[in-house]
C-alpha positions, 0 to 999 in steps of 0.5 A, spaced: 303 526 611 297 530 609 297 534 603 295 541 603 290 542 598 290 549 594 284 552 591 285 555 584 285 563 584 278 563 580 275 558 584 276 562 590 274 569 587 267 565 585 266 562 592 268 569 595 263 573 591 257 568 592 258 569 600 258 576 599 252 576 595 248 572 600 250 576 606 250 583 602 243 585 604 244 583 612 246 588 617 250 588 623 245 586 629 245 592 634 246 590 641 240 588 645 237 594 650 240 593 657 245 588 655 251 588 659 258 591 657 263 585 654 268 583 660 275 586 659 280 582 656 284 578 661 291 580 661 297 578 666 299 585 668 297 591 671 301 598 671 300 603 677 303 610 678 304 611 686 307 617 689 315 616 691 318 616 698 314 614 704 308 613 700 311 608 696 313 604 702 307 604 705 303 602 699 307 596 698 307 594 705 300 595 705 300 589 700 301 590 693 307 585 692 303 580 696 297 581 691 301 580 685 304 573 688 297 571 690 294 573 683 300 571 679 300 577 675 305 582 674 304 589 678 308 594 675 309 600 681 311 606 678 313 612 682 311 619 680 306 625 681 300 628 678 303 633 673 307 627 670 301 622 670 296 627 667 301 629 661 302 622 659 294 621 660 293 627 655 298 625 650 295 618 650 288 621 649 285 614 651 289 610 647 293 605 650 296 609 656 302 607 660 298 607 666 292 603 668 291 606 675 294 612 678 293 616 685 291 623 683 289 629 688 282 632 687 284 637 682 287 632 678 281 628 678 277 633 676 281 635 670 282 628 668 275 627 668 273 633 664 278 632 659 275 625 658 281 621 660 278 617 666 274 610 666 268 611 670 268 606 675 263 601 675 260 598 682 259 591 679 267 591 678 269 594 685 264 592 690 268 595 696 266 602 693 260 601 697 264 601 703 267 608 702 264 614 705 258 617 701 260 624 703 267 623 700 265 619 694 260 624 692 265 629 690 268 624 685 261 623 682 258 627 676 252 626 672 251 619 675 258 617 674 264 616 679 271 617 677 275 616 683 275 611 689 277 615 695 283 612 699 287 616 704 284 623 707 289 628 709 286 634 712 290 641 713 289 644 720 294 647 725 300 645 727 303 648 733 309 647 738 306 645 745 311 647 749 311 654 746 304 656 745 300 657 751 293 658 748 292 652 743 289 655 736 282 653 735 280 656 729 283 659 722 282 666 725 286 664 731 293 665 727 291 673 728 292 672 736 297 677 738 300 671 742 303 668 736 306 674 733 312 673 730 312 666 730 306 664 725 308 661 718 304 661 712 305 658 705 303 661 698 297 659 694 303 656 689 304 650 694 298 645 696 298 647 703 298 654 702 292 654 697 288 649 702 289 654 707 287 660 703 281 656 702 280 655 709 281 662 711 276 664 706 271 659 708 272 661 716 270 669 713 264 666 711 266 666 703 267 662 697 273 662 692 268 663 686 266 670 689 271 675 687 268 680 693 270 674 698 277 673 695 278 680 696 276 680 703 281 674 704 286 678 702 285 684 706 285 679 712 291 676 710 294 684 710 293 684 717 298 678 718 304 682 715 309 683 721 306 677 725 308 672 720 316 669 720 316 665 714 313 663 708 315 655 707 313 652 700 315 644 702 314 639 708 321 640 709 321 647 710 315 647 715 318 641 719 325 645 720 321 651 722 317 647 727 323 643 730 327 650 731 322 653 734 322 659 729 314 658 727 310 656 733 303 655 729 303 653 722 298 650 717 300 643 716 297 636 715 294 632 720 298 625 718 305 629 718 304 632 724 302 625 728 309 623 725 313 629 728 309 627 734 312 620 734 319 622 732 319 626 739 317 633 737 313 637 742 308 639 737 300 638 737 295 639 732 288 642 731 282 640 726 279 648 726 272 649 728 271 652 722 273 646 718 279 643 716 281 642 708 282 636 704 288 633 701 286 626 699 289 621 695 284 617 690 285 611 685 283 612 678 283 608 672 285 611 665 281 611 659 283 605 655 287 602 660 290 596 657 289 591 663 282 594 665 280 587 668 286 587 673 285 595 674 278 593 677 280 588 681 286 592 684 282 598 685 277 593 689 283 590 693 286 597 695 279 600 697 278 594 702 279 596 709 285 591 710 289 595 706 287 601 708 288 600 715 295 597 713 296 604 709 294 608 715 298 605 720 304 607 716 302 614 714 298 616 720 292 619 716 285 617 716 282 613 710 275 612 706 273 605 708 268 605 713 270 599 716 277 601 717 279 599 725 285 604 727 290 602 731 290 605 739 295 610 738 292 613 732 284 612 734 285 618 739 288 623 734 285 622 727 278 625 726 274 620 721 267 618 720 261 621 716 260 626 721 267 629 721 268 628 713 261 632 712 264 638 715 271 638 711 272 644 706 273 642 699 277 646 694 273 648 688 279 647 683 275 649 677 275 656 680 281 656 683 286 653 678 286 658 673 287 664 678 293 661 683 298 665 679 294 672 680 292 670 687 300 668 689 302 675 686 296 678 691 298 674 696 306 677 696 303 684 695 299 683 701 304 680 706 310 685 703 313 680 698 314 675 704 318 680 708 
């Protein structure tokens, strides 16, 4: 058996002193200019936050579990929502966050990026970024850095009962058509569809949310709708019920949701307003300090592929952001996609809107008689 040789304490001290003396005048070498950043450390897992319900079901069906098997890693799927994820990212502040990847709406991307909570996405690590529509990706790029990979692109337009409406709506302003009086439903700005409708209406009136005079004009127009609106829904379930009962003939709603109602047999149509549908997008982001960064990059690239996006679209009935997605025959004739269409989308200025939502909601209730 080999013996372990012990060096006397004094000898250790003298040797250490000699080494320190020899190195004392040397400074750490600075990284060479233009040198590539060190590759992220390899790990055997990745944690991804996704929306629950049908969203989770569709993203799993699009290949997440098969991806885990093929790559021999543990893909931990955690259902949740923006507010929860954003709060946890703030708490970690880039130090070992609970999630590597989450799906964020545009307002959450904006807030998280501004707070320095997101890892800028490097094209070299996510080749499929180059396949995403430029007009969409530019919304997530600031100072030359990209903070999200756009994925599912819901568009708010006008849902209407085809058996009850003689003249289908074409514009946001058609909600004021006397034919629909007593059968219009609109949502408050406190609900996502309501805020998006508010932005669409402001745009249709030739204004912008950042201009107070334009917002005043929007509220004046809303006041004219008092008496025509039958309900003020604040959830997808409430909107669906109003349409099913025929209480509401026309209501601002998302295209994929309407296509799903059509598939269920409801006599409902959808219009992409001529003055512009409003975006409601799901986008992948990587948390700053992600403990499984290498796997996060690979998974975001996988999720950005046309194969995964097509599968998700087949289930969700939404348009996607990869330019190579081949939509199924049923959806191809309904969904409005492509660079030309996406350039016309209305994007909410959340930096302006978010701090004002509470005030706008109060004014909205006043303009419409507190919903009565």
